[in-house]
C-alpha angles and dihedrals in degrees: 000000000000091000091054091049092049091050091050092050091048092049092049090050092051092049093050098041100031114182092357089071092066117089113218118246124240111289109276099011093103091056098035096054094058101104143075114286118198123215112246098230109022122068113222093020116115148136120236118197119197133202092247090065093256126123141193119212111195118193134166097270104025148010122229125197128188146114132294135197138176114248099182140326106316097005128096131180124220118201115193136164115272120251094246103005142334127029136301112218117188131179115216129185114230142184119200115195118164109292094356128086116187120195125187103228123173091347097308132093114242116196115214122193123225115241114225 
């Protein structure tokens, strides 16, 4: 119930404030993240970020597509279609250093490598 209430408050805030509600990312992150990032341990598993703020996350058993945005320094949001209906919105901590993108997934940092 609390999650639904929080989502409703966030949605109302975005509607009222519009673009002012978004915090800008660190300078350069928006441009630097646009690339293909390979998973460190699994061949054929990667994340591809595009200029139009969409992404494609390819894993062994499925592919997920959606939108991303930067919430604040070190925090991204992934917005994907729900399994049955609606949307799944997930906040993920990130660190972007040169050719390395680290994402905190399920409590552990995973270091992706940029494909050139």
